[in-house]
N, C-alpha and C positions, 0 to 999 in steps of 0.2 A: 504494499499499500504505500502510497505518496504521502508526504507530510501533510498535505491539504486533505487527504481522505482521513489520516488520522486524527487530524485537528476537527473534522467534521464529526466523527464519533465521539470525542471528547466533549464537543458543543452539544451534542444530541444528549448524552447522558447526563450533563450539568443540567439541561434543560428539563429534561424528562423525569429526572431522578434516578436513584440507585435501586430503589425497591423492586421487588419482584412484579408488583402490579405496574411497573412502568415498562415491562419487558415489550408487550405489543406494541406500544406506541414508538418505543425505540426500534424495534424491527421494522415498523413500517415507516418509519422516517430514513432509515438504512436503505431500505429497498426503494424508495422514492428517488434517494441520492444516486444510488448506484445501479439501480434497475435490477438489482439481485443482491444476495447476501453473501458478501464474500467471506470465506473462512478466516481471513485475517480480523476482519471487522467484528464477527461474532466472538473470536478469542479475545478482541479487544474489550467487548462488552463484559465479557466474563470477568476479565482483570479489573475493570474500573467499577463493576458493580457487586462483585463478589457473588453474583448469581451462578451457582454451579452449572459447569458445561452441560452436562446431562438435561438440565432443565431449559437451558437457552436452545439446545438442539430440538429437544421434543416439543417446544413452542413452534420453532421455525419449520419444523417438519410436519406439525399436526395441519396447520392451514395450508390449503394448496394454494392459496394465492402469493404466498412467499416462493421465490425464484431461489434455485441453488445452482444454476449455471447462468453464465453471462446473457443478457439480452441485448437485443438490437437496438440501434437508434429510434426506429418507429416502431411503435406497436400497433399491430392489425388486431382487432377484435372482430370476429365473425359470430354475428349472434345465431344462436343455436334453439331459440325460443320455439314455442310452438308454431307461430305464424311462419318464421323464417324457415324452419324445418321442412314445413309442408310445401314451401315455394323452392326448396332446393338448396339450403345453406350447406348441407353436407358436400355437394358438387362443388359449391364457391369456394370452400374451405380446401378440398382436394386439388381444385384448380391453381389458388394462391400457391399452395406448398409445391405443386408441380413446378410452377414458373419459378419459384424460390430455390428449386433445387433441394428440396427437404427430404431427406430420407424418412421412414417409418420411426418414430421416437423423437425426431429432432422437431423443434420450432423457431430456430433462428438460423437464419443464412450465414454462409462463411465469412461473408464481409460484415457480419453483423451490422447489417442496416436495417432488417426487418426481423420481428418476432412475431409468430402467428399464435392468436390462443383462440378457443372458443369461449364464448360466454353464455350464460343462461337467458339474458335478455337485454337489449339495448332500449327499450321501451319504445321502439318506433315500428310497431307491427305494421301499420298501414304501408310501409315501406319496404315490406320483406320481400327478397331476402336483404339484410342490412350488413353492411361492414363499415367498421370505423378504421381510420389511418391517422394516428396523431390526433385524435379528437374530432378530425372530420368526418361527417357522416355521408356515406354514398348508399343510396336506396336503389331496390329493384336490380340489384346487381346479377349478372350471369357468369357462368363460368368462362365463357369465350371472351370476357371483358377484363379478366384477371391481369393480363399482362400490362393492358393499356392502363388499367386503373393505376398499377404500381408506377408505370413510367410517368403518367401526367402527375401522380402525387409528388414524385421526386423533381418533376419540374417547376411545381409549385406556381406562385403568383397567379396571374390571370387563368392558366390552364386549370386550376382547381376548379372554377365554376363550370367549365367545358367537362372536366372529368365526372363531376357530379351529374350534370345534365346527361352525358354519355352512358354512364353507369345506369341510369335511369331509363335509358332507351329514349330520351327526348330528343336527340339530335342537339342542335344548337339552342332549342327552347329551354329556358329554366323555370321549374314548377314548384311553387311553395307550396306545402302542404301543412295544415295545423291540426293535428289530431286532438279529439276532444274527449275521446275514449279513455278508460281506465288505464290501459296500458301506456297510452301517450302521457296522461297526468302523472303516472308513477315516475318518468323519467325527469 
């Protein structure tokens, strides 16, 4: 770990506290900063807090949202909620993984640009199937659009609106939908 990383862990523990009830918030802060839980950071938490290593490891591995391998710079969330599943999110997920060259069991490309994760629900059921990349939501995504979606996302800027419209099959037209159902209100 770099001096910056070590200082971040020290500040986090100082802010959150050294008691066992501070462990989850500490781990959440580390995950947000590093995009995973580096073993050296976990050991530093043990050293700074006095919480036994077995307890830190137990909490870190119990919750599936904590990562134990490095994540890519951009997080791709593929919704697998009921509406998205029915509309083909499994095929979209598979297409994104294929485009990124991910093998079975992998979720991050070799360049560490992207990490693909399935999520239970993004709260955009009317746009199913839905993909979020770096917080940008794309609706009505089809497997054949996976490569262009990633390319347009990386291009950024003005292309983002085109990528969103393209992903929803709207061509150059952009459509704004406001959902009033419970699934949209939940998000």
